[in-house]
LOPA-783863 format. One record per residue: residue in one letter; residue number from 0; x, y, z of N, C-alpha, C in turn. Coordinates in steps of 0.05 Angstrom, whole numbers, always signed. Example, Ala and Ser with C-alpha at 12.3 -4.5 7.8 and 13.67 -1.06 7.14 Angstrom:
<rs>
A, 0, +264, -114, +156, +246, -90, +156, +264, -66, +156
S, 1, +257, -45, +142, +273, -21, +143, +258, +1, +157
</rs>
This chain:
<rs>
M, 0, -3519, +1922, -459, -3536, +1898, -457, -3520, +1873, -452
K, 1, -3497, +1871, -465, -3480, +1847, -461, -3471, +1845, -432
I, 2, -3465, +1869, -420, -3456, +1869, -392, -3479, +1860, -374
L, 3, -3503, +1869, -380, -3526, +1860, -363, -3531, +1830, -366
Y, 4, -3530, +1820, -391, -3533, +1791, -395, -3512, +1775, -380
K, 5, -3487, +1784, -382, -3465, +1770, -369, -3469, +1771, -338
Y, 6, -3477, +1794, -328, -3481, +1797, -299, -3503, +1778, -289
I, 7, -3526, +1776, -303, -3548, +1759, -294, -3541, +1730, -297
I, 8, -3528, +1722, -319, -3520, +1694, -323, -3501, +1685, -302
I, 9, -3481, +1702, -296, -3461, +1695, -275, -3475, +1692, -248
K, 10, -3493, +1710, -242, -3508, +1709, -217, -3525, +1684, -215
Y, 11, -3537, +1677, -237, -3554, +1652, -238, -3537, +1628, -232
F, 12, -3515, +1625, -246, -3498, +1601, -242, -3486, +1600, -214
S, 13, -3475, +1623, -205, -3461, +1623, -179, -3481, +1617, -156
T, 14, -3505, +1628, -158, -3525, +1623, -137, -3535, +1594, -138
F, 15, -3539, +1584, -162, -3548, +1556, -165, -3528, +1536, -153
F, 16, -3503, +1540, -160, -3482, +1521, -150, -3477, +1525, -120
A, 17, -3482, +1550, -111, -3480, +1555, -82, -3502, +1540, -67
M, 18, -3526, +1539, -79, -3548, +1524, -67, -3541, +1494, -65
I, 19, -3529, +1484, -87, -3521, +1456, -87, -3501, +1450, -65
L, 20, -3481, +1468, -62, -3460, +1464, -42, -3471, +1467, -14
L, 21, -3493, +1482, -11, -3506, +1486, +15, -3523, +1462, +23
F, 22, -3540, +1452, +4, -3560, +1432, +11, -3548, +1403, +10
I, 23, -3530, +1397, -8, -3520, +1370, -9, -3506, +1361, +16
P, 24, -3488, +1377, +28, -3476, +1368, +54, -3497, +1364, +75
I, 25, -3518, +1381, +75, -3540, +1377, +95, -3554, +1350, +90
G, 26, -3559, +1344, +64, -3572, +1319, +57, -3555, +1295, +66
I, 27, -3528, +1297, +62, -3510, +1276, +69, -3510, +1272, +100
L, 28, -3509, +1294, +115, -3509, +1292, +144, -3535, +1280, +154
V, 29, -3557, +1287, +143, -3583, +1275, +151, -3583, +1245, +145
D, 30, -3573, +1238, +121, -3573, +1210, +114, -3553, +1194, +131
V, 31, -3530, +1205, +138, -3511, +1191, +155, -3523, +1187, +182
S, 32, -3537, +1207, +193, -3549, +1204, +220, -3570, +1182, +221
E, 33, -3584, +1178, +198, -3604, +1157, +197, -3592, +1129, +193
K, 34, -3569, +1127, +181, -3558, +1101, +173, -3533, +1092, +188
I, 35, -3523, +1110, +205, -3497, +1103, +218, -3499, +1078, +235
D, 36, -3522, +1073, +248, -3525, +1049, +264, -3524, +1024, +246
K, 37, -3536, +1025, +223, -3535, +1002, +204, -3507, +998, +193
F, 38, -3493, +1020, +188, -3465, +1018, +179, -3449, +1002, +199
K, 39, -3453, +1008, +225, -3439, +994, +246, -3448, +965, +249
E, 40, -3475, +962, +248, -3486, +935, +252, -3476, +915, +231
F, 41, -3475, +924, +205, -3467, +907, +184, -3438, +909, +176
D, 42, -3423, +925, +192, -3394, +928, +188, -3387, +935, +159
V, 43, -3400, +956, +150, -3396, +965, +122, -3368, +977, +118
P, 44, -3353, +967, +98, -3326, +979, +94, -3327, +1009, +88
F, 45, -3307, +1023, +98, -3307, +1052, +96, -3306, +1061, +67
D, 46, -3290, +1048, +50, -3288, +1056, +22, -3315, +1053, +8
E, 47, -3331, +1033, +16, -3357, +1029, +3, -3377, +1051, +12
I, 48, -3374, +1060, +37, -3390, +1082, +47, -3384, +1107, +31
I, 49, -3358, +1112, +26, -3350, +1136, +11, -3362, +1134, -17
N, 50, -3360, +1111, -30, -3371, +1108, -57, -3402, +1111, -57
Y, 51, -3414, +1102, -35, -3443, +1104, -33, -3451, +1134, -32
Y, 52, -3436, +1150, -17, -3444, +1178, -16, -3436, +1194, -41
L, 53, -3416, +1185, -56, -3411, +1197, -82, -3435, +1192, -101
D, 54, -3446, +1168, -99, -3470, +1162, -115, -3495, +1177, -104
F, 55, -3496, +1180, -77, -3518, +1194, -64, -3519, +1223, -73
I, 56, -3497, +1236, -78, -3497, +1264, -87, -3512, +1266, -113
W, 57, -3508, +1248, -132, -3523, +1249, -157, -3552, +1243, -153
Y, 58, -3558, +1223, -136, -3586, +1215, -130, -3601, +1238, -117
F, 59, -3589, +1250, -97, -3601, +1272, -82, -3604, +1297, -100
G, 60, -3583, +1303, -115, -3583, +1327, -132, -3604, +1325, -154
N, 61, -3606, +1301, -166, -3626, +1297, -187, -3654, +1299, -176
T, 62, -3659, +1290, -152, -3685, +1291, -140, -3694, +1319, -133
L, 63, -3675, +1336, -123, -3682, +1362, -112, -3672, +1385, -129
Y, 64, -3661, +1380, -153, -3650, +1402, -168, -3671, +1423, -176
P, 65, -3697, +1416, -180, -3716, +1438, -185, -3718, +1457, -162
L, 66, -3715, +1446, -138, -3715, +1464, -114, -3691, +1482, -114
F, 67, -3668, +1472, -122, -3644, +1489, -124, -3647, +1511, -144
V, 68, -3659, +1504, -167, -3663, +1524, -188, -3681, +1547, -178
F, 69, -3704, +1539, -167, -3724, +1559, -159, -3713, +1577, -136
L, 70, -3701, +1565, -116, -3691, +1581, -94, -3668, +1599, -102
S, 71, -3651, +1590, -120, -3628, +1606, -129, -3637, +1631, -144
V, 72, -3657, +1627, -162, -3667, +1650, -177, -3683, +1669, -159
I, 73, -3699, +1658, -142, -3714, +1675, -122, -3694, +1691, -105
W, 74, -3673, +1679, -97, -3654, +1692, -79, -3640, +1716, -92
F, 75, -3627, +1711, -115, -3611, +1733, -126, -3629, +1754, -140
T, 76, -3653, +1745, -151, -3671, +1765, -163, -3683, +1783, -141
S, 77, -3690, +1772, -119, -3701, +1788, -97, -3679, +1807, -86
K, 78, -3655, +1798, -86, -3633, +1815, -76, -3628, +1839, -94
I, 79, -3628, +1834, -121, -3624, +1858, -138, -3649, +1875, -140
A, 80, -3672, +1863, -135, -3697, +1879, -135, -3697, +1896, -110
N, 81, -3688, +1885, -88, -3687, +1900, -62, -3668, +1924, -64
N, 82, -3648, +1921, -81, -3629, +1943, -85, -3638, +1963, -107
S, 83, -3662, +1959, -117, -3674, +1976, -138, -3660, +1973, -164
E, 84, -3644, +1953, -168, -3629, +1949, -194, -3648, +1943, -216
I, 85, -3669, +1927, -211, -3688, +1919, -232, -3704, +1943, -241
I, 86, -3712, +1960, -222, -3726, +1984, -230, -3709, +2001, -249
A, 87, -3683, +2003, -243, -3665, +2019, -260, -3663, +2006, -287
I, 88, -3661, +1980, -288, -3659, +1965, -314, -3683, +1970, -331
L, 89, -3707, +1967, -320, -3732, +1970, -335, -3737, +1999, -342
S, 90, -3728, +2018, -325, -3732, +2046, -330, -3715, +2056, -353
S, 91, -3693, +2041, -359, -3675, +2049, -380, -3686, +2042, -408
G, 92, -3710, +2031, -409, -3722, +2025, -435, -3722, +1996, -442
I, 93, -3710, +1979, -426, -3709, +1950, -431, -3735, +1938, -423
S, 94, -3747, +1923, -441, -3773, +1910, -435, -3769, +1886, -416
F, 95, -3791, +1878, -404, -3789, +1855, -385, -3781, +1830, -400
N, 96, -3790, +1827, -425, -3783, +1804, -441, -3753, +1802, -446
R, 97, -3741, +1825, -453, -3712, +1826, -457, -3697, +1821, -431
Y, 98, -3708, +1831, -410, -3696, +1826, -383, -3696, +1796, -376
L, 99, -3716, +1782, -387, -3719, +1753, -381, -3698, +1736, -397
R, 100, -3689, +1746, -419, -3672, +1730, -437, -3647, +1718, -424
P, 101, -3631, +1733, -409, -3608, +1720, -397, -3615, +1699, -377
F, 102, -3638, +1701, -364, -3647, +1680, -345, -3652, +1655, -361
M, 103, -3665, +1657, -384, -3672, +1634, -400, -3647, +1622, -413
I, 104, -3627, +1639, -420, -3602, +1628, -431, -3588, +1611, -409
A, 105, -3587, +1622, -385, -3575, +1607, -363, -3590, +1582, -357
A, 106, -3617, +1584, -358, -3634, +1561, -353, -3629, +1539, -374
S, 107, -3623, +1547, -398, -3618, +1527, -420, -3593, +1510, -413
F, 108, -3572, +1523, -403, -3548, +1508, -395, -3554, +1489, -372
I, 109, -3569, +1498, -352, -3576, +1481, -329, -3594, +1458, -338
A, 110, -3613, +1464, -356, -3631, +1443, -366, -3615, +1422, -382
F, 111, -3595, +1431, -398, -3580, +1412, -413, -3563, +1394, -395
I, 112, -3551, +1405, -374, -3536, +1389, -354, -3555, +1369, -341
A, 113, -3579, +1378, -333, -3598, +1361, -320, -3607, +1338, -339
F, 114, -3612, +1346, -365, -3620, +1326, -384, -3599, +1305, -389
Y, 115, -3574, +1314, -393, -3553, +1294, -399, -3547, +1276, -375
S, 116, -3545, +1289, -351, -3540, +1272, -328, -3563, +1253, -322
G, 117, -3588, +1263, -326, -3611, +1246, -321, -3613, +1222, -340
M, 118, -3603, +1226, -365, -3604, +1205, -385, -3581, +1185, -383
F, 119, -3557, +1195, -375, -3534, +1178, -377, -3517, +1174, -352
I, 120, -3517, +1194, -334, -3500, +1192, -310, -3515, +1182, -286
V, 121, -3538, +1194, -280, -3554, +1187, -257, -3563, +1158, -257
P, 122, -3571, +1146, -281, -3579, +1118, -281, -3557, +1099, -270
E, 123, -3533, +1104, -278, -3510, +1087, -269, -3506, +1091, -239
K, 124, -3508, +1116, -229, -3506, +1122, -201, -3529, +1109, -185
N, 125, -3553, +1110, -196, -3576, +1098, -183, -3572, +1068, -179
K, 126, -3560, +1055, -200, -3555, +1026, -198, -3537, +1019, -175
S, 127, -3514, +1032, -173, -3496, +1026, -151, -3507, +1036, -124
Y, 128, -3522, +1058, -124, -3535, +1067, -99, -3555, +1047, -89
N, 129, -3572, +1036, -106, -3592, +1016, -98, -3579, +989, -91
E, 130, -3558, +982, -106, -3544, +957, -99, -3532, +958, -72
F, 131, -3520, +981, -64, -3509, +984, -38, -3531, +982, -16
S, 132, -3554, +995, -22, -3576, +994, -2, -3585, +966, +3
Y, 133, -3588, +950, -18, -3598, +923, -14, -3576, +904, -3
K, 134, -3551, +910, -9, -3530, +893, +1, -3524, +897, +30
Y, 135, -3525, +922, +39, -3517, +928, +67, -3540, +938, +85
L, 136, -3559, +953, +74, -3579, +966, +91, -3605, +951, +93
K, 137, -3610, +931, +76, -3635, +916, +76, -3629, +886, +78
K, 138, -3608, +879, +92, -3602, +851, +95, -3624, +836, +109
G, 139, -3630, +812, +99, -3650, +796, +112, -3678, +803, +104
K, 140, -3681, +824, +87, -3708, +832, +78, -3713, +821, +51
K, 141, -3739, +816, +45, -3746, +806, +19, -3759, +827, +1
S, 142, -3753, +852, +7, -3766, +874, -8, -3756, +874, -37
R, 143, -3734, +861, -42, -3724, +861, -70, -3732, +836, -85
E, 144, -3741, +817, -70, -3749, +791, -83, -3777, +794, -94
T, 145, -3781, +785, -119, -3807, +787, -131, -3820, +759, -133
S, 146, -3846, +758, -136, -3860, +732, -135, -3880, +731, -157
K, 147, -3887, +705, -164, -3907, +698, -184, -3904, +715, -210
I, 148, -3882, +709, -224, -3875, +724, -248, -3882, +706, -272
Y, 149, -3898, +717, -290, -3905, +703, -315, -3900, +722, -338
K, 150, -3881, +714, -356, -3873, +732, -377, -3871, +718, -403
Q, 151, -3877, +734, -424, -3872, +724, -451, -3845, +734, -460
V, 152, -3826, +715, -464, -3798, +723, -470, -3792, +722, -499
E, 153, -3808, +707, -514, -3806, +706, -543, -3835, +705, -554
E, 154, -3838, +706, -580, -3865, +706, -592, -3881, +681, -584
N, 155, -3868, +658, -582, -3882, +633, -575, -3872, +621, -549
D, 156, -3857, +636, -533, -3844, +625, -509, -3853, +640, -484
F, 157, -3860, +625, -463, -3870, +638, -438, -3855, +626, -415
V, 158, -3849, +643, -395, -3834, +634, -371, -3850, +641, -347
Y, 159, -3850, +622, -328, -3862, +627, -302, -3843, +620, -280
V, 160, -3841, +636, -259, -3826, +629, -234, -3843, +638, -210
S, 161, -3842, +623, -189, -3858, +630, -165, -3845, +653, -150
S, 162, -3818, +655, -151, -3804, +678, -139, -3776, +680, -151
Y, 163, -3765, +704, -150, -3739, +710, -161, -3723, +728, -143
N, 164, -3698, +721, -137, -3680, +737, -121, -3658, +748, -138
P, 165, -3659, +775, -144, -3638, +787, -161, -3610, +785, -149
T, 166, -3608, +787, -123, -3581, +786, -111, -3567, +760, -117
R, 167, -3581, +738, -115, -3570, +711, -120, -3574, +702, -149
E, 168, -3589, +718, -164, -3596, +711, -192, -3607, +682, -193
L, 169, -3627, +678, -175, -3639, +651, -171, -3669, +653, -171
A, 170, -3682, +636, -186, -3711, +635, -188, -3721, +607, -180
Y, 171, -3745, +606, -168, -3756, +580, -159, -3781, +573, -175
D, 172, -3786, +546, -175, -3809, +535, -189, -3811, +545, -218
F, 173, -3789, +541, -232, -3786, +551, -259, -3801, +533, -279
S, 174, -3814, +546, -299, -3826, +531, -321, -3823, +547, -346
Y, 175, -3818, +533, -369, -3813, +546, -394, -3831, +531, -415
E, 176, -3849, +546, -427, -3868, +534, -446, -3863, +545, -474
H, 177, -3861, +526, -493, -3857, +534, -521, -3881, +524, -538
F, 178, -3893, +543, -552, -3917, +537, -569, -3910, +538, -598
K, 179, -3924, +521, -614, -3921, +522, -643, -3950, +520, -654
E, 180, -3957, +542, -668, -3984, +544, -679, -4005, +539, -657
N, 181, -4002, +554, -635, -4020, +553, -612, -4022, +526, -598
N, 182, -4004, +508, -605, -4003, +482, -591, -3977, +480, -575
L, 183, -3980, +470, -550, -3956, +467, -534, -3938, +445, -545
E, 184, -3913, +453, -552, -3894, +434, -564, -3877, +421, -543
Y, 185, -3869, +436, -523, -3854, +424, -500, -3856, +443, -476
K, 186, -3852, +431, -453, -3852, +446, -428, -3828, +437, -411
I, 187, -3812, +456, -402, -3790, +450, -384, -3797, +460, -356
S, 188, -3791, +443, -336, -3796, +450, -308, -3770, +445, -292
A, 189, -3767, +460, -271, -3744, +456, -253, -3751, +468, -225
R, 190, -3739, +456, -205, -3744, +466, -178, -3733, +494, -175
N, 191, -3710, +499, -188, -3699, +526, -189, -3681, +530, -213
I, 192, -3677, +555, -221, -3659, +561, -243, -3640, +583, -233
R, 193, -3615, +580, -240, -3595, +600, -230, -3576, +607, -253
W, 194, -3570, +633, -255, -3552, +643, -275, -3523, +641, -264
I, 195, -3506, +627, -280, -3478, +624, -273, -3462, +643, -290
E, 196, -3454, +665, -278, -3441, +687, -293, -3415, +679, -306
E, 197, -3398, +665, -291, -3372, +658, -302, -3373, +640, -327
D, 198, -3394, +624, -329, -3397, +606, -352, -3418, +615, -372
S, 199, -3432, +636, -365, -3454, +647, -382, -3474, +626, -389
I, 200, -3483, +611, -368, -3503, +590, -372, -3524, +591, -350
Y, 201, -3546, +577, -355, -3566, +573, -334, -3562, +545, -322
R, 202, -3565, +543, -296, -3564, +516, -283, -3592, +510, -272
L, 203, -3603, +488, -281, -3630, +479, -273, -3627, +456, -253
T, 204, -3641, +457, -231, -3641, +436, -211, -3667, +420, -213
D, 205, -3665, +394, -213, -3689, +376, -217, -3703, +383, -243
Y, 206, -3687, +382, -264, -3696, +388, -291, -3716, +366, -301
F, 207, -3738, +375, -314, -3758, +357, -325, -3769, +369, -350
K, 208, -3768, +354, -372, -3778, +364, -398, -3799, +345, -409
R, 209, -3822, +356, -417, -3843, +339, -429, -3848, +351, -457
S, 210, -3843, +334, -478, -3847, +342, -506, -3872, +328, -517
F, 211, -3885, +342, -536, -3910, +331, -548, -3906, +330, -578
N, 212, -3911, +307, -589, -3910, +302, -618, -3933, +285, -627
A, 213, -3953, +298, -639, -3977, +284, -647, -3990, +272, -621
D, 214, -3994, +246, -620, -4007, +234, -597, -3986, +223, -577
K, 215, -3961, +228, -583, -3939, +217, -566, -3927, +238, -548
Q, 216, -3917, +229, -525, -3904, +246, -506, -3876, +235, -501
F, 217, -3857, +253, -498, -3829, +245, -492, -3820, +260, -467
I, 218, -3809, +244, -448, -3801, +255, -423, -3771, +253, -419
E, 219, -3759, +275, -409, -3731, +275, -403, -3727, +288, -376
S, 220, -3709, +277, -360, -3704, +289, -333, -3675, +286, -325
K, 221, -3666, +304, -309, -3638, +304, -299, -3638, +318, -272
K, 222, -3620, +310, -255, -3617, +323, -229, -3607, +352, -233
I, 223, -3586, +355, -249, -3574, +381, -255, -3571, +383, -286
L, 224, -3579, +406, -297, -3575, +410, -325, -3565, +439, -330
D, 225, -3542, +441, -343, -3532, +467, -352, -3540, +472, -380
T, 226, -3552, +495, -386, -3563, +500, -412, -3563, +530, -417
I, 227, -3574, +539, -440, -3577, +567, -447, -3605, +573, -455
F, 228, -3614, +598, -451, -3640, +607, -460, -3636, +634, -473
S, 229, -3655, +642, -489, -3653, +668, -503, -3659, +692, -485
F, 230, -3673, +688, -463, -3679, +711, -445, -3656, +716, -426
K, 231, -3655, +741, -415, -3635, +748, -395, -3647, +744, -367
I, 232, -3630, +738, -348, -3640, +732, -321, -3654, +756, -309
N, 233, -3644, +780, -315, -3656, +804, -303, -3684, +810, -314
E, 234, -3692, +796, -335, -3720, +798, -345, -3740, +787, -325
L, 235, -3730, +771, -306, -3748, +760, -286, -3752, +778, -263
S, 236, -3737, +801, -263, -3739, +819, -241, -3761, +840, -246
S, 237, -3777, +845, -226, -3798, +866, -229, -3794, +888, -208
V, 238, -3770, +890, -197, -3766, +911, -177, -3769, +938, -190
N, 239, -3780, +957, -175, -3788, +983, -186, -3765, +999, -197
Y, 240, -3741, +996, -185, -3720, +1014, -192, -3705, +1006, -218
M, 241, -3713, +984, -230, -3699, +974, -254, -3697, +995, -276
A, 242, -3719, +1009, -281, -3720, +1029, -302, -3702, +1053, -295
E, 243, -3699, +1059, -270, -3683, +1081, -261, -3653, +1076, -265
T, 244, -3645, +1052, -270, -3617, +1045, -274, -3609, +1043, -303
Q, 245, -3629, +1048, -321, -3624, +1045, -350, -3618, +1073, -362
N, 246, -3597, +1074, -379, -3593, +1100, -393, -3613, +1104, -415
F, 247, -3611, +1125, -430, -3631, +1133, -450, -3637, +1110, -470
F, 248, -3617, +1098, -481, -3621, +1077, -501, -3630, +1051, -488
E, 249, -3618, +1044, -466, -3626, +1020, -452, -3655, +1021, -442
L, 250, -3664, +1045, -433, -3691, +1048, -423, -3712, +1043, -444
N, 251, -3707, +1053, -468, -3726, +1048, -490, -3729, +1018, -496
M, 252, -3706, +1005, -498, -3707, +976, -503, -3720, +961, -480
F, 253, -3714, +969, -456, -3725, +956, -432, -3755, +959, -431
I, 254, -3765, +983, -438, -3794, +987, -438, -3808, +970, -459
N, 255, -3795, +968, -483, -3807, +951, -504, -3808, +922, -495
Q, 256, -3787, +913, -481, -3787, +885, -471, -3809, +881, -450
E, 257, -3812, +901, -433, -3832, +899, -412, -3861, +899, -423
K, 258, -3865, +915, -444, -3891, +916, -458, -3898, +889, -470
E, 259, -3878, +877, -483, -3882, +851, -496, -3887, +829, -476
S, 260, -3875, +831, -453, -3878, +810, -432, -3902, +815, -414
G, 261, -3916, +837, -418, -3940, +843, -402, -3933, +850, -373
S, 262, -3911, +864, -368, -3903, +871, -341, -3924, +888, -327
Q, 263, -3929, +882, -302, -3948, +898, -286, -3937, +925, -278
L, 264, -3911, +929, -282, -3898, +954, -274, -3893, +972, -298
I, 265, -3906, +967, -320, -3900, +982, -344, -3906, +1012, -340
N, 266, -3927, +1019, -325, -3933, +1047, -320, -3911, +1061, -304
N, 267, -3899, +1047, -285, -3877, +1058, -270, -3853, +1064, -288
H, 268, -3848, +1045, -306, -3825, +1048, -325, -3830, +1071, -344
L, 269, -3855, +1074, -354, -3862, +1096, -372, -3860, +1123, -357
L, 270, -3867, +1123, -331, -3865, +1147, -315, -3836, +1156, -314
V, 271, -3817, +1137, -310, -3789, +1144, -308, -3780, +1157, -334
R, 272, -3789, +1146, -357, -3781, +1158, -383, -3792, +1186, -387
H, 273, -3817, +1190, -379, -3829, +1216, -382, -3815, +1237, -364
K, 274, -3808, +1228, -340, -3795, +1247, -321, -3766, +1254, -330
R, 275, -3754, +1237, -346, -3728, +1244, -357, -3730, +1269, -375
W, 276, -3753, +1274, -386, -3758, +1297, -403, -3771, +1320, -387
S, 277, -3790, +1314, -369, -3805, +1335, -356, -3788, +1351, -336
L, 278, -3771, +1337, -321, -3755, +1351, -301, -3736, +1372, -313
P, 279, -3720, +1365, -334, -3704, +1386, -346, -3720, +1410, -356
L, 280, -3743, +1404, -368, -3759, +1426, -379, -3771, +1443, -356
S, 281, -3774, +1432, -332, -3784, +1447, -309, -3765, +1470, -302
T, 282, -3740, +1468, -311, -3720, +1489, -305, -3730, +1516, -317
F, 283, -3741, +1515, -341, -3750, +1540, -354, -3775, +1550, -340
I, 284, -3794, +1532, -333, -3819, +1541, -320, -3813, +1553, -292
L, 285, -3796, +1540, -277, -3790, +1550, -250, -3774, +1576, -251
T, 286, -3757, +1578, -271, -3742, +1603, -274, -3760, +1626, -281
L, 287, -3779, +1621, -300, -3798, +1642, -307, -3815, +1650, -284
L, 288, -3825, +1631, -268, -3841, +1636, -245, -3825, +1652, -224
A, 289, -3801, +1644, -219, -3784, +1657, -198, -3778, +1686, -205
V, 290, -3771, +1691, -231, -3765, +1718, -239, -3790, +1735, -238
S, 291, -3812, +1725, -248, -3837, +1741, -249, -3847, +1748, -221
A, 292, -3843, +1729, -202, -3854, +1733, -175, -3836, +1749, -157
S, 293, -3811, +1753, -164, -3792, +1766, -145, -3777, +1790, -157
S, 294, -3787, +1801, -179, -3772, +1822, -193, -3778, +1850, -183
F, 295, -3795, +1852, -163, -3802, +1879, -154, -3797, +1882, -124
K, 296, -3788, +1906, -117, -3782, +1912, -89, -3808, +1912, -72
R, 297, -3807, +1899, -49, -3830, +1897, -32, -3824, +1911, -5
R, 298, -3846, +1920, +8, -3842, +1933, +34, -3831, +1913, +54
E, 299, -3839, +1888, +51, -3831, +1867, +70, -3801, +1859, +66
G, 300, -3789, +1869, +44, -3761, +1862, +38, -3759, +1834, +25
M, 301, -3735, +1822, +27, -3731, +1797, +14, -3745, +1773, +28
G, 302, -3752, +1777, +53, -3763, +1755, +69, -3787, +1743, +57
L, 303, -3806, +1760, +47, -3831, +1750, +36, -3825, +1733, +11
N, 304, -3807, +1743, -6, -3800, +1728, -31, -3787, +1701, -24
L, 305, -3769, +1701, -4, -3756, +1677, +3, -3775, +1657, +15
A, 306, -3794, +1666, +31, -3815, +1648, +42, -3831, +1637, +20
F, 307, -3839, +1654, +1, -3854, +1644, -22, -3838, +1624, -38
G, 308, -3812, +1629, -41, -3794, +1611, -56, -3792, +1584, -44
I, 309, -3788, +1583, -17, -3785, +1558, -3, -3811, +1542, -4
I, 310, -3834, +1555, +1, -3859, +1541, +0, -3865, +1530, -28
T, 311, -3861, +1547, -48, -3867, +1539, -76, -3849, +1516, -85
A, 312, -3823, +1518, -78, -3804, +1497, -87, -3811, +1471, -75
F, 313, -3817, +1470, -49, -3824, +1445, -36, -3851, +1435, -46
T, 314, -3869, +1453, -53, -3895, +1445, -64, -3891, +1431, -91
F, 315, -3872, +1441, -107, -3866, +1428, -133, -3855, +1400, -128
V, 316, -3837, +1397, -110, -3825, +1371, -104, -3847, +1352, -93
F, 317, -3865, +1363, -76, -3887, +1347, -65, -3906, +1338, -88
F, 318, -3913, +1356, -106, -3930, +1348, -129, -3917, +1327, -146
D, 319, -3891, +1330, -150, -3876, +1311, -166, -3878, +1283, -154
K, 320, -3874, +1281, -127, -3876, +1255, -114, -3904, +1245, -112
F, 321, -3923, +1263, -107, -3951, +1255, -103, -3962, +1243, -129
F, 322, -3958, +1256, -152, -3969, +1246, -177, -3954, +1221, -186
S, 323, -3929, +1218, -178, -3915, +1193, -184, -3927, +1170, -169
V, 324, -3935, +1174, -144, -3949, +1153, -128, -3976, +1147, -140
M, 325, -3990, +1168, -151, -4016, +1163, -163, -4014, +1145, -187
V, 326, -3992, +1147, -202, -3988, +1130, -225, -3987, +1100, -217
S, 327, -3971, +1094, -196, -3968, +1067, -188, -3991, +1056, -172
K, 328, -4005, +1073, -157, -4026, +1064, -139, -4054, +1066, -150
S, 329, -4059, +1086, -167, -4087, +1090, -175, -4090, +1088, -206
G, 330, -4069, +1082, -220, -4072, +1078, -249, -4072, +1104, -265
L, 331, -4063, +1126, -253, -4061, +1151, -268, -4042, +1148, -291
S, 332, -4048, +1161, -314, -4030, +1160, -337, -4002, +1168, -330
P, 333, -3981, +1153, -339, -3953, +1161, -334, -3947, +1189, -345
F, 334, -3959, +1195, -368, -3955, +1222, -380, -3965, +1244, -362
L, 335, -3989, +1241, -351, -4000, +1261, -333, -3985, +1262, -307
G, 336, -3977, +1238, -297, -3962, +1237, -272, -3936, +1253, -273
A, 337, -3923, +1252, -297, -3898, +1266, -300, -3901, +1296, -307
W, 338, -3922, +1303, -321, -3925, +1330, -332, -3944, +1348, -317
I, 339, -3962, +1337, -300, -3981, +1354, -286, -3967, +1376, -269
P, 340, -3946, +1369, -253, -3933, +1390, -238, -3923, +1413, -256
N, 341, -3912, +1406, -280, -3903, +1427, -298, -3926, +1444, -308
F, 342, -3949, +1431, -315, -3972, +1446, -324, -3982, +1465, -303
I, 343, -3984, +1456, -278, -3994, +1473, -256, -3976, +1497, -253
F, 344, -3950, +1492, -252, -3932, +1514, -247, -3928, +1532, -272
L, 345, -3934, +1521, -296, -3933, +1538, -319, -3956, +1559, -318
F, 346, -3980, +1550, -310, -4002, +1569, -306, -3995, +1590, -286
L, 347, -3983, +1582, -264, -3974, +1601, -243, -3954, +1621, -255
A, 348, -3935, +1611, -271, -3915, +1628, -282, -3927, +1649, -301
I, 349, -3947, +1640, -318, -3960, +1658, -336, -3975, +1680, -321
Y, 350, -3988, +1672, -299, -4003, +1691, -283, -3984, +1712, -271
F, 351, -3962, +1704, -259, -3944, +1723, -247, -3930, +1740, -269
L, 352, -3925, +1728, -292, -3913, +1743, -314, -3930, +1766, -323
K, 353, -3957, +1761, -326, -3975, +1782, -333, -3975, +1804, -312
Y, 354, -3974, +1796, -287, -3974, +1815, -265, -3948, +1832, -265
A, 355, -3926, +1818, -272, -3900, +1832, -272, -3897, +1852, -294
K, 356, -3911, +1847, -317, -3910, +1865, -340, -3927, +1890, -337
K, 357, -3945, +1890, -317, -3962, +1914, -313, -3946, +1938, -303
</rs>
């Protein structure tokens, strides 16, 4: 039994990593062919291109790893089924459930790797990957700039800016309102506000402050004012990928901040958190489905199983993207958006498992 377990686990790992080594270079070549003109146009340094593709490997692998899992299991299971090895294993008195165990053991290791990298490694890679894209590939575009942001940054403090540019850490038409017992105590306005990293201060241009005390008003103004605020400059950013750049601990704090500030992108951020859990768990579902669907020798040979594997794997990726779009565009629950693909394929896996046990 130990020999069988070791054989299946080694086959699982070797085929999975072979799939990664096969698909990632293809993904890189396709991406290079699409972006090479922009690399030349913007004169991107070669070392930054190399770093970009090192980050791209993690981004691409994290996006398509369910496909790698399913295809790898379909491939080697179909191969041993075609050689009648599975028939021999089951004929020796081993139940299908016991035959499944080494697959699930191997899937546990893959799921743990996916979970850890998704929580701690991929977010950092996503950050540098997106920063490169906006720095070199989207020059002159305002797709990263957000507009009309109104946020609650403290229990009694509210901030408004007409637009914010994360690249320059600069916001326009800034206003800061502080309330005391539901009454406006003071309001600060400025033509723009900019974060000065080296001094850890905010610089306000055309600063104007109006304070209220009983029936009196006090006015203060300056051309330039350097000051500090309790909020962070990135709290003014509403770009979609912000949650994707946060690790496990940062993401939870970020979501709490976004909830308190009434962010319009809160569902997108919650979706990211749910998918950090749903994608690793999909490893078990896709493994169960792949083993159940490909464990028997067919007249058509391996070709039918491989065709089924390719179609099913890409369908899973399609569902994952489709329901993610539904969350942001139609108000679908982030929980459902992340877990519906798993639920659908779990039902499929149970159906094929019952068929396989007959």
